[in-house]
C-alpha positions in Angstrom: 167.7 130.1 -120.1 165.7 127.4 -121.4 162.1 127.2 -119.2 164.3 123.5 -119.5 167.5 124.6 -117.8 165.0 126.5 -115.2 163.0 123.3 -114.1 166.2 121.2 -113.3 167.7 124.3 -111.0 164.9 124.8 -109.1 164.2 120.8 -109.3 168.1 120.4 -107.3 166.8 123.8 -105.1 164.6 121.3 -102.8 166.4 118.3 -103.4 169.2 120.4 -101.3 166.5 121.6 -99.0 164.7 118.5 -98.7 168.5 116.6 -97.6 169.7 120.2 -95.6 168.3 119.0 -91.8 170.5 122.1 -90.0 168.0 124.9 -88.7 164.8 122.2 -88.3 165.4 122.1 -84.2 164.5 125.4 -83.4 161.6 125.4 -85.4 160.2 122.2 -84.1 160.5 124.2 -80.7 158.7 127.2 -81.3 156.7 124.9 -82.7 155.9 123.2 -79.4 156.4 126.5 -77.1 152.5 126.9 -77.6 151.4 123.7 -76.1 154.4 123.5 -73.4 153.2 126.9 -72.8 149.6 125.0 -71.9 150.4 122.1 -70.1 152.4 124.0 -68.1 150.3 127.0 -67.1 147.8 124.8 -67.0 149.6 123.0 -64.2 150.5 125.5 -61.7 146.8 126.6 -62.2 145.0 123.5 -61.7 147.1 123.0 -58.8 146.8 126.5 -57.2 143.4 126.1 -57.5 143.5 122.5 -55.8 144.9 124.3 -53.4 142.1 127.2 -53.0 139.8 123.9 -52.9 141.3 122.3 -50.1 141.2 125.6 -47.9 137.9 126.1 -49.0 136.6 122.9 -47.7 138.3 123.8 -44.6 136.7 126.9 -44.0 133.2 125.2 -44.9 133.6 122.6 -42.5 134.8 124.7 -39.9 131.8 127.3 -40.2 129.6 123.7 -40.7 131.5 122.7 -36.9 130.7 125.5 -34.5 127.8 126.7 -35.7 126.5 123.0 -34.5 128.1 123.6 -31.7 126.8 126.1 -31.7 122.4 125.0 -32.1 120.5 124.3 -28.5 119.1 121.3 -29.3 117.9 121.0 -33.4 116.8 124.9 -32.9 118.9 126.8 -35.4 119.2 130.8 -35.4 120.5 133.9 -36.6 123.5 133.8 -34.5 124.2 130.5 -34.8 124.4 131.2 -39.3 126.8 134.1 -38.1 128.7 132.2 -35.9 129.7 129.9 -38.8 130.0 132.7 -41.0 132.3 134.2 -38.4 134.8 130.4 -38.6 134.1 130.4 -42.5 135.9 133.6 -43.3 138.8 133.2 -40.4 139.8 130.4 -41.9 139.0 131.7 -45.8 140.2 135.3 -45.3 139.7 137.6 -48.2 142.4 137.9 -50.3 142.7 134.2 -49.6 144.9 132.7 -52.7 143.6 135.3 -54.9 139.6 134.3 -54.5 137.4 136.4 -56.0 133.1 136.5 -55.4 133.8 134.3 -52.5 130.3 133.1 -51.2 129.7 130.6 -48.2 125.3 129.7 -47.4 124.9 127.3 -44.7 121.7 125.3 -43.6 119.6 122.6 -41.6 119.2 119.7 -43.6 115.1 119.1 -44.3 115.5 115.7 -44.0 117.9 116.0 -40.9 116.9 118.8 -37.9 120.4 117.7 -36.6 122.4 118.1 -39.7 123.0 121.9 -41.2 124.1 121.2 -44.7 127.3 124.3 -46.2 127.7 124.5 -49.7 131.0 127.2 -50.4 131.9 128.9 -53.9 134.6 131.0 -55.4 137.1 131.5 -58.3 140.7 131.6 -58.6 142.3 133.9 -61.7 144.6 131.8 -63.7 148.0 133.3 -64.8 150.0 131.3 -67.9 146.0 130.0 -68.9 145.1 133.5 -69.8 146.8 133.5 -72.9 144.2 130.9 -73.9 141.0 133.1 -73.1 141.1 131.5 -69.7 140.5 133.9 -67.1 139.0 132.2 -64.3 138.2 128.6 -62.4 135.8 128.1 -60.7 136.1 126.2 -57.5 132.5 124.5 -54.9 132.8 122.2 -51.9 129.5 121.1 -49.6 130.3 120.5 -46.0 127.8 118.6 -43.8 128.0 118.1 -40.2 125.8 116.2 -37.2 125.2 116.2 -33.8 125.5 112.5 -32.7 124.5 112.8 -28.6 124.3 108.7 -28.3 123.3 107.5 -24.4 123.8 109.9 -21.9 122.9 108.9 -18.7 123.0 112.5 -16.6 122.6 113.0 -12.8 122.2 116.4 -12.2 123.0 117.1 -8.2 121.9 120.6 -7.1 122.8 122.5 -3.3 119.0 123.2 -2.2 121.2 124.4 1.0 119.3 127.6 2.8 122.0 130.1 1.2 120.6 129.2 -2.5 116.5 130.9 -1.1 119.2 134.4 -1.3 119.6 136.2 -4.5 122.9 136.5 -6.1 124.9 138.8 -3.7 123.2 137.6 -0.1 123.9 135.2 2.4 120.8 135.5 5.4 117.7 136.5 5.9 116.3 134.9 2.2 112.9 134.4 1.3 113.4 132.0 -2.1 112.6 135.2 -4.3 111.6 135.4 -8.4 115.1 136.5 -8.7 116.7 134.2 -5.8 119.3 131.2 -7.2 116.4 129.1 -6.4 114.6 130.1 -9.2 117.4 131.1 -11.4 118.2 127.3 -10.8 114.9 125.7 -11.8 114.5 127.9 -15.1 118.3 127.7 -15.6 118.6 123.7 -15.9 116.3 124.0 -18.9 119.3 125.2 -20.7 120.8 121.8 -20.1 117.1 120.2 -21.1 116.7 121.9 -24.7 120.5 121.7 -25.5 120.3 117.6 -25.4 117.5 117.4 -27.5 118.3 116.3 -31.4 114.8 115.6 -32.7 115.5 112.4 -33.7 115.2 108.6 -32.5 118.4 107.5 -32.7 119.8 107.8 -29.4 118.8 108.4 -25.8 119.4 111.0 -23.1 118.4 110.4 -19.6 118.5 112.3 -16.4 118.3 111.9 -12.7 118.3 114.9 -9.8 119.9 114.6 -6.7 119.4 117.7 -4.6 121.5 117.3 -2.1 121.6 119.8 1.7 123.2 117.9 4.6 122.0 114.3 3.5 120.2 113.3 0.1 116.4 111.9 0.4 116.9 108.3 -1.2 115.1 105.4 0.5 111.9 105.4 -1.9 114.4 103.9 -4.6 116.1 101.5 -2.1 115.3 98.3 -0.5 114.4 97.5 2.7 117.4 95.6 3.4 119.4 98.7 3.0 118.4 99.8 6.0 119.7 99.0 9.9 116.1 98.3 11.6 117.7 100.1 14.5 119.5 103.5 14.2 122.2 105.4 16.6 121.1 108.8 17.3 122.8 112.0 19.6 121.3 112.6 23.0 121.0 116.0 24.5 122.3 115.6 28.5 120.5 119.1 29.1 118.8 121.5 27.5 115.8 121.4 24.7 115.2 120.2 20.7 114.6 123.6 18.7 110.8 122.6 18.0 110.9 120.0 20.6 109.8 120.2 24.2 110.8 123.2 26.8 110.4 123.2 30.3 111.6 126.6 32.0 114.8 128.2 31.8 116.2 125.2 30.0 118.7 126.1 27.3 119.7 124.9 24.1 121.3 122.0 23.9 125.0 122.7 25.3 125.6 118.9 26.4 125.9 115.4 24.8 125.3 112.0 26.2 128.1 110.4 25.0 125.9 106.9 24.4 124.0 106.9 21.4 120.6 106.8 22.0 119.0 103.2 19.8 116.0 103.3 18.1 114.2 100.3 16.4 111.5 100.9 13.8 109.2 99.1 15.5 109.3 101.7 18.5 108.7 105.5 15.8 105.6 106.8 14.9 105.6 104.1 12.1 104.4 100.9 14.7 101.6 100.8 13.3 102.0 100.1 9.7 102.4 96.5 9.3 102.8 94.0 11.3 106.6 93.6 11.1 109.8 95.4 10.4 109.6 95.2 6.9 106.5 97.2 6.6 107.3 99.6 9.0 111.1 100.2 7.1 108.5 100.1 4.1 105.6 102.7 5.2 109.5 104.9 6.1 110.7 104.8 3.4 107.8 106.1 1.0 106.8 108.0 3.5 108.5 111.6 1.3 111.0 111.7 4.2 113.9 108.7 3.7 116.8 111.2 4.2 119.2 109.0 5.3 122.6 108.4 7.3 125.1 107.8 6.1 126.7 104.2 6.5 130.5 103.3 7.2 133.5 102.9 5.1 132.5 99.5 3.6 135.4 97.6 5.1 134.7 99.7 8.5 133.0 98.0 11.4 129.6 98.7 12.1 129.7 100.3 14.8 130.7 102.7 15.7 129.7 104.1 12.6 133.8 104.6 11.3 133.5 106.6 7.7 137.1 107.0 6.4 137.8 110.0 3.7 139.4 108.4 0.7 135.7 106.6 -1.6 136.3 103.1 -3.2 134.3 101.6 -6.2 133.2 99.0 -3.4 131.6 102.1 -1.5 130.0 103.6 -4.5 128.6 100.1 -5.5 128.2 97.4 -3.0 124.6 96.6 -1.5 123.9 94.4 2.1 123.0 91.3 0.9 120.8 90.5 4.1 118.2 92.3 6.7 121.0 92.2 9.7 124.4 93.2 6.8 124.6 96.1 9.0 128.1 97.1 8.0 126.5 97.7 4.5 123.3 99.2 5.7 121.9 103.4 6.0 120.5 104.5 9.3 117.2 106.4 9.2 117.2 110.2 9.6 114.6 110.9 11.8 114.4 114.5 13.3 112.9 113.5 15.6 112.4 110.2 16.7 108.4 110.5 17.5 106.4 107.1 18.7 103.2 106.7 17.1 101.2 109.6 19.0 103.9 112.1 18.2 105.8 112.2 21.0 109.3 112.4 20.4 111.0 108.9 22.0 114.3 111.1 23.2 115.1 114.7 23.6 117.8 115.5 20.2 121.2 117.0 20.1 121.2 119.5 16.8 119.0 122.4 16.6 119.0 122.5 13.1 117.8 119.5 10.6 117.5 119.4 6.9 115.7 116.7 5.0 116.3 117.8 1.0 113.3 116.9 -1.3 113.0 113.5 -2.9 115.3 112.0 -5.5 114.8 111.7 -9.0 116.4 108.6 -10.4 117.6 109.0 -14.3 114.2 108.6 -16.6 113.7 110.1 -19.6 110.7 113.0 -20.5 108.6 113.4 -22.9 109.1 117.6 -23.1 110.1 121.1 -21.6 106.9 121.2 -18.7 108.1 117.4 -17.2 111.1 117.9 -17.1 110.1 121.4 -15.6 108.4 119.7 -13.3 110.3 117.4 -11.6 113.1 120.2 -11.3 110.4 121.9 -9.3 109.4 119.3 -7.1 113.2 118.2 -6.0 114.4 121.8 -5.5 111.3 122.4 -3.3 112.9 121.9 0.2 116.0 124.3 0.5 117.2 124.1 3.7 120.7 123.1 5.7 124.1 123.3 5.5 126.7 121.5 2.6 128.0 119.3 2.8 128.8 118.9 -0.7 130.8 115.2 -0.8 127.3 113.2 0.3 125.6 115.1 -3.1 129.2 113.7 -4.9 128.5 110.2 -3.1 125.2 109.7 -4.2 125.5 111.0 -7.7 127.7 108.2 -9.0 126.0 105.4 -7.0 122.7 105.8 -8.9 124.2 106.4 -12.3 126.7 103.2 -11.3 126.3 101.1 -14.2 127.5 98.0 -11.6 125.8 99.3 -8.1 122.4 99.7 -6.4 120.8 100.6 -9.6 121.9 98.1 -11.9 119.5 97.4 -13.3 117.9 100.2 -14.4 121.4 101.5 -15.8 122.7 99.4 -18.7 126.3 100.0 -19.4 125.1 99.6 -23.7 121.6 101.0 -24.9 120.9 98.6 -28.5 124.8 98.1 -29.3 126.1 101.5 -28.0 127.9 102.9 -24.9 126.5 104.6 -22.4 127.9 108.1 -21.9 128.0 109.0 -17.7 127.8 112.4 -17.2 126.8 114.5 -13.8 126.8 117.8 -14.1 127.1 119.5 -10.0 126.1 122.4 -9.3 126.2 124.2 -6.1 126.9 128.1 -4.7 129.1 127.7 -2.1 132.3 125.9 0.1 131.7 123.8 2.5 129.4 124.4 5.9 129.5 121.9 8.4 130.0 124.3 11.7 127.2 123.3 14.5 124.8 121.3 15.8 123.6 120.1 12.3 122.1 116.8 11.9 123.7 115.5 8.7 123.7 112.0 6.7 127.1 112.1 9.2 125.0 112.1 12.3 125.7 114.7 14.5 129.6 116.2 12.5 131.2 118.5 15.3 130.2 116.2 18.9 129.8 112.3 16.9 133.0 112.4 15.0 132.1 109.3 12.9 135.4 110.3 10.4 138.7 108.7 10.8 142.0 110.8 10.7 142.6 114.0 12.4 141.5 116.5 10.1 138.8 119.3 11.2 135.3 118.5 10.2 135.8 120.6 6.8 138.8 119.8 5.4 138.2 116.6 5.6 134.9 116.9 4.2 136.7 118.6 1.4 138.8 115.4 0.6 136.4 113.4 1.1 134.6 115.5 -2.0 137.8 115.4 -4.1 138.1 111.8 -3.2 134.6 110.8 -4.4 134.9 113.4 -7.3 138.5 111.1 -8.7 136.7 107.9 -7.7 133.2 108.7 -10.5 136.2 109.8 -13.2 137.4 106.5 -12.8 134.2 104.9 -13.3 134.4 106.9 -16.9 131.3 109.3 -15.8 132.5 113.2 -17.2 131.7 115.5 -14.2 131.0 118.6 -14.7 131.1 122.1 -12.4 128.9 124.9 -12.1 130.2 126.8 -9.6 127.4 129.9 -8.8 127.6 133.3 -7.1 130.9 131.4 -5.1 134.3 133.9 -4.8 136.2 130.5 -3.9 136.2 127.7 -5.9 139.0 126.0 -4.4 137.2 123.3 -3.4 134.9 123.0 -6.0 137.4 123.5 -9.0 139.7 120.1 -9.0 136.5 118.2 -9.3 135.5 118.9 -12.8 137.0 116.6 -15.4 139.1 119.6 -16.6 138.8 123.1 -16.6 136.8 123.1 -19.9 134.2 121.3 -17.8 134.0 123.8 -14.3 131.9 127.0 -15.2 131.0 129.8 -13.2 128.1 131.9 -12.8 126.2 135.1 -10.9 122.8 133.9 -11.8 122.3 136.2 -14.7 123.7 133.6 -17.7 122.9 130.6 -15.7 120.5 129.2 -18.6 123.7 130.2 -21.2 125.4 127.8 -18.9 123.7 124.6 -18.8 123.3 125.1 -22.0 127.0 124.9 -23.0 127.2 121.8 -20.5 124.4 120.3 -22.9 126.5 121.5 -25.7 130.0 119.6 -24.8 127.3 116.4 -24.6 128.3 114.6 -27.8 129.9 113.9 -30.4 130.1 116.4 -34.5 131.1 114.4 -36.8 131.3 115.9 -41.1 128.4 113.5 -43.2 130.3 114.1 -45.7 
């Protein structure tokens, strides 16, 4: 074949090949499979990585939140770190999304001691992207959590009755030793204080202290017009007042005069303190012994005193408008009434008296020592029976932003609301029996209570109503039952079951700390 003919044959074959498109699709598909596999495989692997990163973020957040919730104040301990790691591992356990090289680290923010910073990393093995030599995808997340305490006013209502002098598990013959419940209370309350210190100036937390037994000692922080000039007392017909005068053959009072004896402030030991009744009332108020007799329920007549088992907003908030506003005035808890010479003006009918130490109004403290000193002073006088209702009512009265201390209890500070809390601690059930002189007079004889319920049942109802009223006023009520076997009367007072704690005394500081940790809001800042 000539060269010319060969060239013509080759040229024709190429032209036919160019015109013939059969089979091109297969070649194109073959060429496209590689990038298509990369796109699909990459999408699947990246989707898995995003899902793993979301789970890693949740675990980081959970660990940081748990650690910050468990911190006491701004003290970040190794126990808090272990808590964070426990919650992280629970939310991102080994093997999640086949993750490898999982690491979680959490530290206190060096610029903000109230915050924690966490970092979590892991690698996610690829599947189809391995054919492109991409064996794994690195993922990393940050988490930052801060506790905003905000503004808090906290009234700590403390049972200082005689049984608090006992060691846990005992009730009588107690002297208030180093292992007593009152000693444990004095140190335990520091847990609450420490838990609410955030080391910043962005919040304000104030504490008030309301010790109670059968009455409360509040007169120093009130006004002259809040008190009756003449207070009526029970007088004994026969027998004698324990601690008073005694005539041979007499026994402890067994019969009470039905007609109350009125004692004007001018006839008492305060008669030399100033030239008028106002000045004498002031002297009594500032004596340190300003315990009170409870006033009538708002709406009831002043004489005789009649107190309903229900507690209204007015019972918490309303105060006397003048020196003669007897329906809104409290009586003087006098033990017993004496004249200026120290002579008992009449023979009281009661056998036991108990005026606790002075209550302390809401205030800030410069440190633990100042707070500890205040608690020690408020719990110095430990004696008497147990009237939960009088403690709760007065805790709410001193916390209310619309009542007698409204000028000192603003609803907002610097444009932010003030959260109201009552921390109520008791070591026992109500004790209203016998000839015990309380804020309700000689309860077993005088019966200032309305209704037909016996004394204990009535005071339980009164207590529950006071608790409900405090909650209705947006006060969060925390309750601690210390060394109490039967908590049925106490637990319903708390805002919820999560706000109720029991303690045998050994863990009292931890219980107070848990309450402190529950006050304030945690928030993620990243």
